[in-house]
C-alpha positions as CSV (number, residue, x, y, z in Angstrom):
1,M,-7.3,36.5,0.3
2,H,-9.7,34.4,2.4
3,I,-8.8,30.9,3.5
4,D,-11.3,28.6,5.2
5,I,-9.8,25.5,7.0
6,V,-12.1,22.6,7.9
7,T,-10.9,20.4,10.7
8,V,-12.0,18.1,13.5
9,V,-9.3,19.5,15.8
10,P,-9.5,23.4,15.5
11,G,-7.4,23.9,18.6
12,L,-4.3,22.7,16.7
13,L,-4.5,25.8,14.4
14,E,-5.0,28.4,17.1
15,G,-1.3,29.0,17.6
16,P,0.1,29.2,14.1
17,F,-2.5,31.9,13.0
18,A,-2.2,34.0,16.1
19,H,1.4,35.2,15.6
20,S,4.0,36.3,13.2
21,I,3.4,36.9,9.5
22,L,0.0,35.3,9.4
23,K,-1.3,37.5,12.2
24,R,0.3,40.6,10.5
25,A,-1.5,39.8,7.2
26,E,-4.8,39.7,9.0
27,D,-4.1,42.9,10.9
28,K,-3.3,44.6,7.6
29,G,-6.5,43.4,6.1
30,L,-4.6,41.5,3.4
31,A,-5.7,38.0,4.4
32,S,-8.3,36.3,6.6
33,I,-8.2,32.8,7.9
34,R,-11.2,31.1,9.4
35,V,-11.0,27.7,11.2
36,I,-14.2,25.7,11.0
37,N,-15.0,22.8,13.3
38,L,-16.4,20.0,11.1
39,R,-18.2,18.5,14.2
40,D,-20.6,21.5,14.0
41,Y,-22.0,19.9,10.9
42,S,-22.5,16.5,12.4
43,S,-26.1,15.3,12.7
44,S,-25.4,12.9,15.6
45,K,-25.7,13.8,19.3
46,Q,-22.1,12.8,19.9
47,K,-20.9,15.0,17.0
48,Q,-19.4,12.0,15.3
49,V,-17.8,12.6,11.9
50,D,-16.3,9.2,11.2
51,D,-17.3,5.6,10.9
52,Y,-15.9,2.1,10.2
53,A,-14.5,1.4,6.8
54,F,-16.5,-0.9,4.5
55,G,-14.6,-4.1,3.9
56,G,-13.0,-4.0,7.4
57,G,-9.5,-3.1,8.4
58,A,-8.0,-0.9,11.1
59,G,-8.8,2.8,11.4
60,M,-11.9,5.0,11.0
61,V,-12.9,6.9,7.9
62,M,-14.3,10.5,7.8
63,S,-17.9,10.4,6.7
64,I,-19.2,12.1,3.6
65,E,-22.3,13.5,5.1
66,P,-20.9,16.1,7.6
67,I,-18.2,17.1,5.1
68,A,-20.7,17.6,2.3
69,R,-23.0,19.6,4.6
70,C,-20.1,21.8,5.6
71,I,-18.7,22.5,2.2
72,E,-22.1,23.1,0.7
73,A,-22.9,25.6,3.4
74,L,-19.6,27.4,2.9
75,Q,-20.1,27.5,-0.9
76,K,-23.3,29.5,-0.3
77,E,-21.1,32.2,1.3
78,R,-18.4,32.5,-1.4
79,T,-17.1,30.8,-4.6
80,Y,-13.8,29.0,-4.0
81,D,-11.0,29.1,-6.5
82,E,-9.7,25.8,-5.1
83,I,-11.1,23.2,-2.6
84,I,-8.0,21.6,-1.3
85,Y,-7.6,18.3,0.5
86,M,-4.5,17.7,2.6
87,T,-3.4,14.1,2.0
88,P,-0.1,12.1,1.8
89,D,-1.0,11.0,-1.7
90,G,-1.6,14.5,-3.1
91,D,0.7,16.6,-5.3
92,R,3.9,17.5,-3.6
93,F,3.7,21.1,-2.3
94,D,6.5,23.3,-3.6
95,Q,7.3,27.0,-4.2
96,P,5.7,27.2,-7.7
97,M,2.5,25.8,-6.3
98,A,2.6,28.3,-3.5
99,N,3.1,31.1,-6.0
100,A,0.1,29.9,-8.1
101,L,-2.2,29.6,-5.0
102,S,-1.1,33.1,-3.8
103,L,-2.9,34.6,-6.9
104,H,-6.3,33.2,-5.8
105,Q,-8.9,35.0,-3.8
106,N,-10.7,32.2,-1.9
107,L,-9.3,28.9,-0.8
108,L,-11.0,26.1,1.2
109,I,-8.7,23.5,2.9
110,L,-10.1,20.2,4.2
111,C,-7.8,18.5,6.8
112,G,-7.8,14.7,6.6
113,H,-7.8,12.6,9.8
114,Y,-8.0,9.0,10.8
115,K,-7.6,6.8,7.7
116,G,-8.7,9.7,5.5
117,V,-12.0,10.8,4.0
118,D,-14.7,8.8,2.1
119,E,-13.4,8.7,-1.5
120,R,-16.7,10.2,-2.7
121,V,-15.7,13.5,-1.0
122,R,-12.6,13.6,-3.2
123,E,-14.6,12.8,-6.3
124,R,-17.4,15.3,-5.7
125,F,-15.8,18.3,-4.0
126,I,-12.0,18.4,-4.1
127,T,-10.3,20.3,-6.9
128,K,-6.7,20.0,-5.6
129,E,-5.0,17.5,-3.4
130,I,-1.7,18.5,-1.7
131,S,1.0,16.7,0.3
132,I,3.8,18.4,2.1
133,G,6.1,15.4,2.0
134,D,6.4,11.6,1.9
135,F,5.4,11.0,5.5
136,V,2.2,10.7,7.5
137,L,0.9,13.2,10.2
138,S,-1.8,12.6,12.7
139,G,-4.0,14.9,10.6
140,G,-3.9,17.6,8.0
141,E,-4.0,20.6,10.3
142,L,-0.2,21.2,10.6
143,A,0.1,20.6,6.8
144,A,-2.7,23.1,6.2
145,A,-0.9,25.7,8.4
146,V,2.3,25.2,6.3
147,V,0.4,25.8,3.1
148,A,-1.3,28.9,4.4
149,D,1.9,30.4,5.7
150,A,3.8,29.7,2.4
151,V,1.0,31.2,0.4
152,I,0.0,34.3,2.5
153,R,3.6,35.5,2.8
154,L,3.6,36.0,-0.9
155,I,0.7,38.4,-1.0
156,P,2.0,41.9,-1.8
157,G,2.2,44.0,1.4
158,V,2.4,41.1,3.9
159,L,6.2,41.2,4.2
160,N,7.8,44.5,5.2
161,D,10.3,44.1,2.3
162,E,8.4,42.7,-0.6
163,T,11.6,41.7,-2.5
164,S,12.4,39.3,0.4
165,A,10.1,36.6,-0.9
166,L,11.6,36.9,-4.4
167,T,15.0,35.9,-3.1
168,D,13.9,32.9,-1.1
169,S,15.1,29.4,-1.8
170,F,13.3,27.7,-4.7
171,Q,11.9,30.9,-6.3
172,D,14.4,30.6,-9.1
173,G,14.9,26.8,-8.9
174,L,17.9,27.2,-6.6
175,L,18.6,27.2,-2.9
176,A,19.3,30.6,-1.4
177,P,22.9,31.6,-0.9
178,P,24.6,32.0,2.5
179,V,23.7,35.2,4.3
180,Y,25.8,37.2,6.9
181,T,25.3,40.2,9.3
182,R,27.5,42.1,11.8
183,P,30.1,41.6,13.0
184,A,32.2,41.3,9.8
185,D,34.8,39.3,11.8
186,Y,33.8,36.9,14.5
187,E,36.7,35.2,16.2
188,G,38.6,35.0,12.8
189,M,35.5,33.9,10.9
190,K,35.2,36.6,8.3
191,V,32.4,37.6,5.9
192,P,33.3,37.2,2.3
193,E,35.0,40.5,1.1
194,V,32.8,40.8,-1.9
195,L,29.7,41.4,0.3
196,L,31.5,44.3,2.0
197,S,32.6,45.9,-1.3
198,G,29.4,47.7,-2.2
199,H,29.8,46.5,-5.8
200,E,26.2,45.4,-6.6
201,A,27.1,43.5,-9.8
202,K,29.9,41.5,-8.2
203,I,27.7,40.8,-5.1
204,N,24.9,39.5,-7.3
205,E,27.4,37.3,-9.2
206,W,28.7,35.9,-6.0
207,R,25.3,35.2,-4.7
208,F,24.2,33.4,-7.9
209,E,27.4,31.2,-7.9
210,A,27.0,30.5,-4.2
211,S,23.4,29.5,-4.8
212,V,24.4,27.1,-7.6
213,R,27.1,25.6,-5.5
214,R,24.9,25.1,-2.5
215,T,22.2,23.6,-4.7
216,Q,24.7,21.2,-6.3
217,E,25.9,20.1,-2.9
218,R,22.6,19.8,-1.1
219,R,19.8,19.4,-3.7
220,P,21.3,18.3,-7.0
221,D,17.9,17.1,-8.0
222,L,16.8,20.7,-8.4
223,L,19.5,21.3,-11.0
224,R,18.5,18.2,-12.9
225,N,14.9,19.5,-13.0
226,K,15.9,23.0,-14.1
227,E,16.5,23.4,-17.8
228,T,19.6,25.5,-17.4
229,G,20.6,23.9,-14.1
230,K,23.1,21.5,-15.5
231,S,25.0,24.1,-17.5
232,D,24.9,26.5,-14.6
233,A,26.5,23.9,-12.3
234,E,29.0,22.8,-14.8
235,S,30.1,26.4,-15.6
236,Y,30.5,27.1,-11.9
237,K,32.7,24.0,-11.5
238,K,34.9,25.2,-14.3
């Protein structure tokens, strides 16, 4: 997988991609991430990429010209499966979306800034708009890093244990169950006996029931959105 991220603040993305799973994916040759400075495509001496909004109002707007010049240059290098714009009014990012994006080969992510981009950018170039939550950041860089991390970790071979991602929260519409490690007894706080039993079927049953209970307590909306969620929760209560 290759991901290009277009930004006016490339320094914000140096840290997230230089460590941990994202760095490991690059080292293994499973993914590559390139951070592109939008100012390099500005035609002004000051490398300006924004301007005042027509109609007035506070805040600057990212201009279409440098963005178009940048995207068109990148499209000459490769064909993108998705050209993504990070914006608070985009589709809410979730695990199913991460799963779908992880199947692609080439992604381009445009990071919004200021009051956003000229609407014509969205109309002409953008194929997918993504939000990571109902709040506003100073720019789309940190949101882009979140998307890249969530997607790349799903690529086969990135995680040391490939089954780990399959048992994460939200993969089956439920939150993940509690997890424990040694010691089995810490100051009287004991690990559930079933997890020490070695009985795989009973352990899996306990984990499923614990997932349903945790989801019911913390994210009941997930159960309402899951076809079998209501019956699962009710059967657990019984």
